[in-house]
C-alpha positions, 0 to 999 in steps of 0.5 A: 500500500502507497501511504502518506504521512504528513508532518513524517519527519517529526516524532510519531511520524517517522517512527510510523513510518519505520514501522509501515516500511517494515511492513512491506508498505511504500511510504511518502513523507510530507514535512516542511521541517519546522524550525522549532522543531527541526532546527538543523533541517532534514533529521538523520533518522529518517527511513532512506527507504522513505519519500521526502517531499519538504512542504506545507500541508497548508498549501493545495498544490503541495498536498495535491501532490503529495497525495498521488497514488496514495491509499492511506493517509496519517495525516499527523502534521501539527502545530504546538506551542505556547504562543498566542498567534492562535490563527496560526493553530488552527490552520495548521491544525484544522484548516490543513485537515479541511483541505486533507478532505477538500482534495479527497472529495474533489479530486478523486482521480488523483489518489486511491485513498481508502483510510484516514488516519488523524493525530489529535490530542488528549488536550481535547478532553481540557481538565478531564473528568472529576468526581465529588465522592461527598457530593456524588452519593447524593446523586450528584453527576461528574464534573468537568472543571474549567481551566484553573484560573490566575487568582487560583493558582497565585494562591497556590490552590492547585486542586479542582473543589467541588462547587457545592461543597467545596471539598478536594474534587477526585480526578477520573479516567476520562474516556472518548466522550470528555470534551473540554477543550480550554487553549488555543491548540486543544480548540484546533485539534477538536476541530480537526477531530470534527472534519475528520469524522464528521467530513469522512462519514458523509464523503465515505472517507473512512476516518479514525481519530487517534488521541494520544496522551503525552507520547515518549521516547527518541526523537522528541524534539529537544527544541519544541517548548511545548513538550514537557516533563521528558525533556524538561527533566532529561536534559536538567539532569544531562546539564547537571541542573536542577529542573523546576518541579512545577506546582507541588509535583502531584499532579496526575499525568498519562505517559504512552510509548513512541512505540505502543502509539505506533501499534495503535496506529497500524491497528486502526489501519485496516480495521474497519471497526475503528472507521469514523471513530476517535480513539484515546491512546494511553500508557494505562497507568497514571503517574504523578510528576513528583514519581515520574522524575523519581523514577528518571533520576534511578534510570540515568543514574542521577540525583538531583533536587528539584526547585521548587516553592510555587512555580506553575505554568499558566494552562497546564492541567493539574490532572489527566488520565486516558481510558482506553478501554475503546482501544483495547477493544480492538485488541490493542494493549500499551506493552512499554513501560514509563521506565523503556521510555526514560531509557530510550530517551536518555539513550538518544539524548547521549548519541545526540550530535552537536549537544547545546544548552537548550534547556535555558534557552526553552524556560527563557522563552516560556518565561517571555511568554508568561507562561512559567509563572510564581505564586504570590506567596513564593515571591 
């Protein structure tokens, strides 16, 4: 099968390409080699058996050319950051998806596409599903809180509280029905989901949306300020610096290994039970940030006390964990642990050529954007 992967030079795209080629597929990659992700241009890790096109998914002629004779598409190209160029999020993530279906529906002679797999994000679920242990006993329903306000975070009030009794809410696994996007990236990814599922169904283009949790492993960009704990903690330890531990470190996260993500991507390619559906792709185990950092120190053999004291990133979720029951019913299970992810990423970092102190640049960049903030009581 001839398969196009947009964002093919990226973290998930390049690994997916390797696996497809190993299965005997003919793979074409389309990527604009965005400087914030690929500052040195085309990465050396790209599979030499893949055809590579440098180009923008928002450019109609480029996308038409990339679709020539293609039978399946993995649309993984995305824009993510903390920047306030809101229109760029929608242009890259949502409009490019609409353009893809516009070409597939309007010019079917260019291609033979019989499956589209679109990359979404756990961010679509926002703060996720919560429950009040006290009020639930009285018949109250689940709670889906809004993003935490600056006034709350500046007082180090990290947890969500019940709007009725003011007790701390308990997080719950969030399934695909949870939709509560709270920032520009999440809003654009939800738009992308709707475009893929609704236009796919209407025009008989079998489409599947993969709602990834925090994907980890080698090839994850060192330069993208948006990427989280793995990059921050690994670079800090590598350069013998104390990482900043945001909030109290007790926030819950859902980490999934890149190889498990690839397995999910390949599973849905030929499974008609996946058509016109959204699937959470998560690691299956809830981790606190504190535990993650402790585990990383043990795996890499370094110990540095983190910097604490009321730091937070405005816009971060407090707790989020994906329910992957729907994907598991197709036969998928995560097979790689967080420890596996850390070890592979550390090996990749150590082997990386021309290393520089990227961490300082990224933190300075986020401070300039006023993303990293400090509580009033800690100043």
